[in-house]
Structure formats: C-alpha cells, structure tokens
ZAKOLDREN-426111 format. One record per residue (C-alpha): x, y negated, z; residue number from 1. Coordinates in nm, 3 decimals. Example, Ala and Ser with C-alpha at 12.3 -4.5 7.8 and 13.67 -1.06 7.14 Angstrom:
BEGIN
<<1.230, 0.450, 0.780>, 1>;
<<1.367, 0.106, 0.714>, 2>;
This chain:
BEGIN
<<-2.852, -0.824, 1.031>, 1>;
<<-2.815, -0.691, 1.340>, 2>;
<<-2.789, -0.350, 1.513>, 3>;
<<-3.143, -0.270, 1.524>, 4>;
<<-3.200, -0.326, 1.159>, 5>;
<<-2.948, -0.004, 1.143>, 6>;
<<-3.135, 0.222, 1.346>, 7>;
<<-3.004, 0.587, 1.342>, 8>;
<<-2.743, 0.456, 1.118>, 9>;
<<-2.531, 0.305, 1.363>, 10>;
<<-2.308, 0.535, 1.580>, 11>;
<<-2.178, 0.273, 1.786>, 12>;
<<-2.058, -0.077, 1.793>, 13>;
<<-1.673, -0.136, 1.828>, 14>;
<<-1.644, -0.500, 1.859>, 15>;
<<-1.952, -0.718, 1.923>, 16>;
<<-2.008, -1.078, 1.732>, 17>;
<<-1.918, -1.237, 2.033>, 18>;
<<-1.565, -1.103, 2.061>, 19>;
<<-1.512, -1.146, 1.684>, 20>;
<<-1.588, -1.510, 1.715>, 21>;
<<-1.388, -1.550, 2.025>, 22>;
<<-1.052, -1.389, 1.897>, 23>;
<<-1.091, -1.561, 1.557>, 24>;
<<-1.116, -1.932, 1.712>, 25>;
<<-0.785, -1.788, 1.921>, 26>;
<<-0.637, -1.677, 1.581>, 27>;
<<-0.730, -2.025, 1.438>, 28>;
<<-0.561, -2.200, 1.738>, 29>;
<<-0.243, -2.029, 1.724>, 30>;
<<-0.237, -2.075, 1.335>, 31>;
<<-0.264, -2.457, 1.396>, 32>;
<<-0.007, -2.471, 1.616>, 33>;
<<0.266, -2.271, 1.452>, 34>;
<<0.175, -2.481, 1.122>, 35>;
<<0.152, -2.809, 1.242>, 36>;
<<0.268, -3.050, 1.023>, 37>;
<<0.239, -2.828, 0.708>, 38>;
<<0.049, -2.787, 0.414>, 39>;
<<-0.088, -2.420, 0.437>, 40>;
<<-0.261, -2.187, 0.166>, 41>;
<<-0.516, -1.927, 0.283>, 42>;
<<-0.521, -1.617, 0.061>, 43>;
<<-0.815, -1.425, 0.105>, 44>;
<<-0.816, -1.032, -0.016>, 45>;
<<-1.169, -0.994, -0.178>, 46>;
<<-1.391, -0.833, -0.082>, 47>;
<<-1.365, -0.777, 0.278>, 48>;
<<-1.199, -1.068, 0.415>, 49>;
<<-1.496, -1.308, 0.300>, 50>;
<<-1.631, -1.300, 0.650>, 51>;
<<-1.316, -1.350, 0.863>, 52>;
<<-1.147, -1.624, 0.611>, 53>;
<<-1.448, -1.826, 0.623>, 54>;
<<-1.496, -1.836, 1.011>, 55>;
<<-1.091, -1.868, 1.034>, 56>;
<<-1.081, -2.175, 0.809>, 57>;
<<-1.383, -2.312, 0.976>, 58>;
<<-1.230, -2.266, 1.337>, 59>;
<<-0.922, -2.452, 1.226>, 60>;
<<-0.810, -2.839, 1.271>, 61>;
<<-0.533, -2.841, 0.993>, 62>;
<<-0.593, -2.914, 0.650>, 63>;
<<-0.591, -2.625, 0.444>, 64>;
<<-0.641, -2.469, 0.088>, 65>;
<<-0.805, -2.148, 0.001>, 66>;
<<-0.746, -1.890, -0.299>, 67>;
<<-0.866, -1.552, -0.328>, 68>;
<<-0.727, -1.225, -0.502>, 69>;
<<-0.872, -0.874, -0.524>, 70>;
<<-0.627, -0.577, -0.555>, 71>;
<<-0.729, -0.196, -0.557>, 72>;
<<-0.506, 0.119, -0.461>, 73>;
<<-0.807, 0.335, -0.562>, 74>;
<<-0.875, 0.463, -0.853>, 75>;
<<-1.170, 0.683, -1.004>, 76>;
<<-1.331, 0.759, -0.647>, 77>;
<<-1.218, 0.678, -0.308>, 78>;
<<-0.900, 0.856, -0.242>, 79>;
<<-0.593, 0.638, -0.319>, 80>;
<<-0.440, 0.709, -0.641>, 81>;
<<-0.078, 0.514, -0.496>, 82>;
<<-0.113, 0.291, -0.802>, 83>;
<<-0.207, -0.097, -0.676>, 84>;
<<-0.406, -0.311, -0.958>, 85>;
<<-0.446, -0.699, -0.933>, 86>;
<<-0.827, -0.708, -1.021>, 87>;
<<-0.827, -1.099, -0.944>, 88>;
<<-0.500, -1.310, -0.936>, 89>;
<<-0.445, -1.645, -0.770>, 90>;
<<-0.554, -1.929, -0.962>, 91>;
<<-0.281, -2.191, -0.830>, 92>;
<<0.078, -2.172, -0.822>, 93>;
<<0.209, -2.105, -0.460>, 94>;
<<0.579, -2.209, -0.566>, 95>;
<<0.710, -2.423, -0.252>, 96>;
<<0.413, -2.338, -0.048>, 97>;
<<0.343, -2.176, 0.281>, 98>;
<<0.121, -1.897, 0.238>, 99>;
<<-0.117, -1.706, 0.480>, 100>;
<<-0.257, -1.373, 0.371>, 101>;
<<-0.586, -1.300, 0.556>, 102>;
<<-0.687, -0.934, 0.547>, 103>;
<<-0.988, -0.780, 0.685>, 104>;
<<-0.817, -0.421, 0.768>, 105>;
<<-0.477, -0.247, 0.722>, 106>;
<<-0.411, 0.085, 0.778>, 107>;
<<-0.182, 0.256, 0.554>, 108>;
<<0.006, -0.065, 0.495>, 109>;
<<0.101, 0.021, 0.121>, 110>;
<<-0.145, -0.202, -0.050>, 111>;
<<-0.052, -0.487, 0.189>, 112>;
<<0.282, -0.422, 0.126>, 113>;
<<0.287, -0.427, -0.239>, 114>;
<<0.073, -0.782, -0.196>, 115>;
<<0.323, -0.941, 0.030>, 116>;
<<0.647, -0.857, -0.204>, 117>;
<<0.438, -0.955, -0.519>, 118>;
<<0.350, -1.303, -0.355>, 119>;
<<0.710, -1.359, -0.233>, 120>;
<<0.860, -1.296, -0.575>, 121>;
<<0.645, -1.621, -0.670>, 122>;
<<0.907, -1.842, -0.485>, 123>;
<<0.687, -1.965, -0.199>, 124>;
<<0.813, -2.148, 0.104>, 125>;
<<0.689, -1.860, 0.303>, 126>;
<<0.459, -1.584, 0.330>, 127>;
<<0.264, -1.453, 0.633>, 128>;
<<-0.025, -1.211, 0.730>, 129>;
<<-0.308, -1.256, 0.941>, 130>;
<<-0.558, -0.914, 0.995>, 131>;
<<-0.856, -0.898, 1.177>, 132>;
<<-0.832, -0.511, 1.241>, 133>;
<<-0.516, -0.279, 1.227>, 134>;
<<-0.483, 0.072, 1.274>, 135>;
<<-0.118, 0.174, 1.386>, 136>;
<<-0.200, 0.560, 1.407>, 137>;
<<-0.259, 0.566, 0.998>, 138>;
<<0.058, 0.338, 0.909>, 139>;
<<0.246, 0.479, 0.619>, 140>;
<<0.442, 0.175, 0.518>, 141>;
<<0.590, -0.095, 0.791>, 142>;
<<0.473, -0.413, 0.698>, 143>;
<<0.496, -0.723, 0.923>, 144>;
<<0.181, -0.890, 1.038>, 145>;
<<0.200, -1.217, 1.189>, 146>;
<<-0.130, -1.249, 1.373>, 147>;
<<-0.366, -0.946, 1.451>, 148>;
<<-0.735, -0.962, 1.557>, 149>;
<<-0.777, -0.610, 1.688>, 150>;
<<-0.576, -0.297, 1.702>, 151>;
<<-0.846, -0.009, 1.665>, 152>;
<<-0.831, 0.373, 1.648>, 153>;
<<-0.822, 0.554, 1.320>, 154>;
<<-1.193, 0.540, 1.231>, 155>;
<<-1.402, 0.459, 0.926>, 156>;
<<-1.542, 0.103, 1.016>, 157>;
<<-1.801, -0.133, 0.909>, 158>;
<<-1.951, -0.462, 0.922>, 159>;
<<-1.823, -0.826, 0.899>, 160>;
<<-1.681, -0.772, 0.555>, 161>;
<<-1.639, -0.420, 0.612>, 162>;
<<-1.855, -0.192, 0.364>, 163>;
<<-1.948, 0.181, 0.303>, 164>;
<<-2.088, 0.175, -0.077>, 165>;
<<-2.113, -0.194, -0.069>, 166>;
<<-2.328, -0.202, 0.238>, 167>;
<<-2.323, -0.321, 0.578>, 168>;
<<-2.121, -0.603, 0.476>, 169>;
<<-2.320, -0.855, 0.645>, 170>;
<<-2.330, -0.728, 0.993>, 171>;
<<-2.225, -0.965, 1.239>, 172>;
<<-2.017, -0.699, 1.420>, 173>;
<<-1.769, -0.420, 1.393>, 174>;
<<-1.921, -0.061, 1.411>, 175>;
<<-1.906, 0.291, 1.284>, 176>;
<<-2.177, 0.506, 1.084>, 177>;
<<-2.341, 0.806, 1.235>, 178>;
<<-2.297, 1.084, 0.986>, 179>;
<<-2.673, 1.074, 0.884>, 180>;
<<-2.592, 0.758, 0.707>, 181>;
<<-2.380, 0.907, 0.465>, 182>;
<<-2.533, 1.277, 0.437>, 183>;
<<-2.487, 1.387, 0.096>, 184>;
<<-2.167, 1.192, 0.076>, 185>;
<<-1.954, 1.286, 0.344>, 186>;
<<-1.728, 1.398, 0.140>, 187>;
<<-1.686, 1.044, 0.016>, 188>;
<<-1.612, 0.918, 0.400>, 189>;
<<-1.368, 1.186, 0.467>, 190>;
<<-1.170, 1.124, 0.156>, 191>;
<<-1.116, 0.757, 0.292>, 192>;
<<-1.019, 0.893, 0.614>, 193>;
<<-0.737, 1.128, 0.495>, 194>;
<<-0.665, 0.977, 0.175>, 195>;
<<-0.405, 0.773, 0.315>, 196>;
<<-0.253, 1.123, 0.503>, 197>;
<<-0.263, 1.271, 0.148>, 198>;
<<-0.083, 0.960, -0.002>, 199>;
<<0.189, 0.969, 0.241>, 200>;
<<0.245, 1.341, 0.180>, 201>;
<<0.242, 1.278, -0.189>, 202>;
<<0.499, 1.014, -0.147>, 203>;
<<0.719, 1.204, 0.080>, 204>;
<<0.736, 1.517, -0.148>, 205>;
<<0.812, 1.265, -0.449>, 206>;
<<1.074, 1.101, -0.270>, 207>;
<<1.243, 1.426, -0.179>, 208>;
<<1.198, 1.544, -0.543>, 209>;
<<1.366, 1.223, -0.644>, 210>;
<<1.670, 1.290, -0.434>, 211>;
<<1.710, 1.610, -0.598>, 212>;
<<1.693, 1.505, -0.945>, 213>;
<<1.944, 1.247, -0.867>, 214>;
<<2.177, 1.484, -0.675>, 215>;
<<2.166, 1.709, -0.994>, 216>;
<<2.273, 1.448, -1.216>, 217>;
<<2.561, 1.362, -0.992>, 218>;
<<2.650, 1.735, -0.996>, 219>;
<<2.625, 1.762, -1.369>, 220>;
<<2.859, 1.437, -1.410>, 221>;
<<3.102, 1.589, -1.180>, 222>;
<<3.117, 1.962, -1.354>, 223>;
<<3.159, 1.761, -1.702>, 224>;
<<3.436, 1.589, -1.595>, 225>;
<<3.618, 1.869, -1.440>, 226>;
<<3.583, 2.063, -1.746>, 227>;
<<3.708, 1.791, -1.969>, 228>;
<<4.002, 1.726, -1.729>, 229>;
<<4.109, 2.125, -1.643>, 230>;
<<3.969, 2.287, -1.939>, 231>;
<<3.751, 2.510, -1.741>, 232>;
<<3.528, 2.732, -1.963>, 233>;
<<3.164, 2.681, -1.949>, 234>;
<<2.856, 2.840, -2.117>, 235>;
<<2.737, 2.682, -2.435>, 236>;
<<2.467, 2.765, -2.698>, 237>;
<<2.387, 3.146, -2.759>, 238>;
<<2.592, 3.248, -2.454>, 239>;
<<2.905, 3.126, -2.603>, 240>;
<<3.187, 2.956, -2.400>, 241>;
<<3.382, 2.671, -2.473>, 242>;
<<3.723, 2.532, -2.383>, 243>;
<<3.709, 2.135, -2.353>, 244>;
<<3.850, 1.958, -2.475>, 245>;
<<4.152, 2.074, -2.663>, 246>;
<<4.062, 2.476, -2.600>, 247>;
<<4.103, 2.520, -2.999>, 248>;
<<3.965, 2.853, -3.071>, 249>;
<<3.689, 3.005, -2.809>, 250>;
<<3.604, 3.354, -2.744>, 251>;
<<3.240, 3.427, -2.781>, 252>;
<<3.044, 3.703, -2.582>, 253>;
<<3.098, 3.964, -2.816>, 254>;
<<3.477, 3.921, -2.801>, 255>;
<<3.484, 3.745, -3.142>, 256>;
<<3.662, 3.387, -3.203>, 257>;
<<3.509, 3.083, -3.337>, 258>;
<<3.520, 2.703, -3.333>, 259>;
<<3.503, 2.509, -3.014>, 260>;
<<3.141, 2.369, -2.951>, 261>;
<<3.067, 2.095, -2.721>, 262>;
<<2.769, 2.131, -2.468>, 263>;
<<2.475, 1.873, -2.501>, 264>;
C-alpha cells in the first residue's frame, strides 16, 4: 500500500518510508552499542508497534528475545478514561533481565508511565523505552525515553503501524488524513486529539480535590484535639453543644441542661 492507494484520503506525508528505515537503522546501531554483551528482551506494545518492532529487531546485530503486551487507556469510544488496562500480559518472567519497551507513539505519557512502573515492579535488571514518534506538546506525564525516532507536532497520524479505525496500519510511511476520510466520524478523530487535554484537566481537578479533602481531615483532627484538651464547646446533634471531655452537664440551644454528648 502506498500514497497512490489512498488518493484524496491522504492529506500529507510527514515521514517517508526511506526516512523511517534510515532512522530505525540508526536506533538499532545505538541499541547494539548500549547493550553490547548483554541479553536484551524487546517488549512490543500491540498493535501499533508491530512494524517498528519488526524492523528494529531485524536491523540489530545483538541476539534478542521478543515478547508483547497489549494495554489500553480507552474505555468505550476513543476518549481516554484515565484507567489503564492490561489486555495481554507478557509470556515470560522478566526478573533479572534487561527490558526495552518498543512503542509506536508517545503523546500524553500516561499509559507509558503506567507500563514502565508496572514492569519495574517485576524486578528486571533494567527497563528502558524506545519510541518511534513523540509528541512533546501533548505530554501530561513525564516519562524517560532513551531512544526517540522522530519528534512530531500534535497531529493525528497514521501509517507504519498507526491506524484510524483499524485502517492504514500497513502504509510504509507516516502521514495525516484528509478530513473527507473520516467524514461522519470527525468527532472520533477530534476526541482523540483533545482526549489528552481533557484527561489532564480532569486529573488536575481530582488532584486539587484530594488536597482539599486531606486538608479538611487534618483540620478536623486538630479541632477535635483542641476541644478535648481545652473543653471548647462545639455543636453536636440537634444544635446542642457539648463540653469535651469533662464538661458534666451542658446547656442546650433552648437553655436547658442535659447529659454530655459526643460528636460523631
């Protein structure tokens, strides 16, 4: 499949097939040098990394083993739910092994950050990341990437493993779609473009809410401690006040007296 097969569906070619192969060969040489005399496990992330994983492995001179994972941070639809799920786990134990995660693209970094932390918890000798494409403008979570193929703008891209609605993965280049190619589904592409921003805002709101809840809990504990130590009146049930802990009788809101009550 090439550009002519897409016709008017193709908006532009961002990275040619020749540029991809040249860069993958350079990455392979760099990885060969960095992992000389060490056994290396390549972990490809399905489905997008199939092409780059295969070409990278073929261009390397090291003896490598390969395994695959499938993960998703999308719920129903294409807007990220913020919940990462492992759809397919590794078949091998990585304890004591040098692991290189191979990804097609990194934008927000949220999913990749989860994956790296998950793998590091399995006691490997090391975990590094190799990505073909990286969108720094869309980054919401810092993640260390040891090997990067290309830096690109925050565009929705297809080809060389990357898809739209499971199409265009077998293009030998990286390109962008013309709007007519997803007419009737424009909201689908737009949701993928803005999903990272929306998720980042949601996570910021939840983080602020968590801080407020924690601060409120600390204040309540502090106030409860002061009431116990100094016998400060505080409101109880039905508008009554109570002296804690040794106030004896207390005066209710209507001026009567009653037994001391404890707040819940």
